[in-house]
N, C-alpha and C positions, 0 to 999 in steps of 0.2 A: 504493498498499497503506500509507503514512504517512497520507493522508485515511483512508480506510479504518477503521486503527484509531484515530483521533482521531473518527470519526465515531461510534466502538464506545463511544466515553466516555463516563460518565454526566458529567459536567461540559460534554458539548456541548451539551446543551438547558438547563444552565443560560448559559452564556454565549450562547445565542441569548437567553435572558428579558430578562440585563441590557441587548445590544444594543437590543432592542426599546421595552424602559423608558425606556432613555437615551435613545434618539432623542424619545421625548415631547418632552423639554425641550431637547434639542442638536440642532438640526436637521442638524449637519455627522455625526453618526453612524448610520450606512446601516442603517436598519433593515429596508429593503425591500429591500435588495438579501441581508442577511442573511438572511432570509427565503427569498428565492429561492434561493441558495446552498444553503441546507442543504434547500431543495426536491429541487433538483438533484443533492445528496449522496445523499438518500436512494433517488430514484430510482437513480442508478449504481450504489450499492456496496449499496441495501437497508436502512441504519441512518445516522440513528434511522428509526422509522419514519415516514411519511408523515405518520401521524393525529396522531403526537407533535408533528412539525413544525406541524401548524396549530393542535392544543390550545394549545401552549405559546407561540405565537404569538401567539392572539388573547387569550390571558389577559393576556401582558404590554403588549400595544397597547391592553386595556382598562385596567389598572392603569397604565398612562402618565398615560392621557388622564383617568382619573379623580384623579390626584395632578394634576396641571395644572388641574384645574377646582377643588381644595379650595387652592390658593396662588391662583387668582385670587379666590376669596370671600374669601381670608384678607390679601392684601396689597392685591387692587383694580389698576387697571392704570397707575400708575403711583407706583409704590414705586421701582422703577428705572431708573437713567439710560436703558437701553436701550429699554425702552418707552415713553419718552419722545420719540423719534425721528420724525420723519415718516412711515416706512414704518410701523415698529409703530401710530402712533395712528389711520393712515387704516386699517391692517388688522383694527384692534378696532372702528372707526365701520361698516365693513362687515359684521365679524363681530356687529355688536348689531342693524342694521340687518337682514341676514338669520335673524338668531335670531328675531327677533319674528313675519316671517311666515311661516316653516317653520323650524323647531326638525329634524325629523328630515332633511329635505332636505338645510342646509346640514350638519349630523354627518356624516351618510354622504358627502358630497362631500370636505370638509376632511381626514377620516379617510386619504384619496389623497395630500394634497399636505403637505407638510411643514409649513411657515411657519402656514400656512393653520389647520390642525390646531392648533398651539399657539396663534394666536390665538382660535380659536372656543375653544375647551377654558378658554383664562384669563378671555375676555368673560363666556361661560357662567359662570363662577364667580362677579365681577365683580358681574353683572348678577343675580343670586342666581336665575337659571332653575329651576325645582324639581327638586331633586336627583333625586327618585326616578324621574322622566321621561325624566330627562336620561341618568342613567346606566344606565338600562334601554337607550337607544336608542343608547348610547355601546359598550353590549356590542354590540349586536346588528351595529354597523356595523364593531366592531373585527372582529367574526366574519369578518364577508363580507369584509374589505383583506383577513384573514391567508388565506381561503382562494384570492383571489384571488391575492396574491401567491405561496402557494403553487404556483399552477396553470400560471403563469408558469417557476418555476422546471423542473417536471414539463416544458412543454411542450419548453422549451429543452432539458433533459437527453434526452428522445426522438430531438430532431432535431440536436441538434449532435455529428459524429462526434470521434473524437479524445479518449474517457474521458472521466473524473470532472473531472479538472483543465479540462479544455476545457469542458466542462456548466457547470462551477460559473463562471468567469472571464466566461463567454456570457452566463451567466443573470444577472449583477451588472452587466454593460454592460445587457443590457435593461431589468433594474430603475432603474439610472440616468435612462436615457432616457427612460424610460417617465415618472419623477418630475417630470423637468426640464422636459421638454413641459409637463403639468399643472400645475406651478408657474408656467411662463408662461404659461400661457392663461388662470390665476386671475388675476395681476397684469394682463394687460389688462384684464381684466372689473371689479378693482379702479379702474384707473386708471379707466375709464370713467364708474362707478358714482360715482366721488368727482370727475369734471368735471359731470354731474347734478346731482349734489346741489349743487354751489356753480349750478349756473347756476338750479336750483329756488328757492337762498335767496337 
């Protein structure tokens, strides 16, 4: 009952928007988990509407990606100490190479992987990838991401017994597990790509 009351609050979707935008900059903020949890809540109690969850998540994801692009274009990739670390520089180099080859493919792929998403958006800005084209791709990717995360929450709410709270908890766990699996997969590809680049050099 408490969850149902909170879900019907006008602040519920505002909270979702802030979580997803924050996730664009701070990978510790569980943007994916928030979307799946809200989608599970939408199915379980009927509010907020699932269409609202998808729309708000898509707008917030795009806003976060666009802001990261602007930050990259404004400050570059070396301004702050964390940017100069080995992992960050490897991710930036990997992102730059992929952006040169296929902007759309890497933007879509990175949208589903928190740290890769940050690296690609910052690198795109710093590399001055053509803004209108990049942001158009980012908007489509954000919409696809929001729909996918919402579908995960909807499926979990349909499948998991035990009511609203159980559906939300399981949807969060599933979203985190999928995110970790994708992040590990990409990390391996980055390391392999770095090794090939070093060998070629």
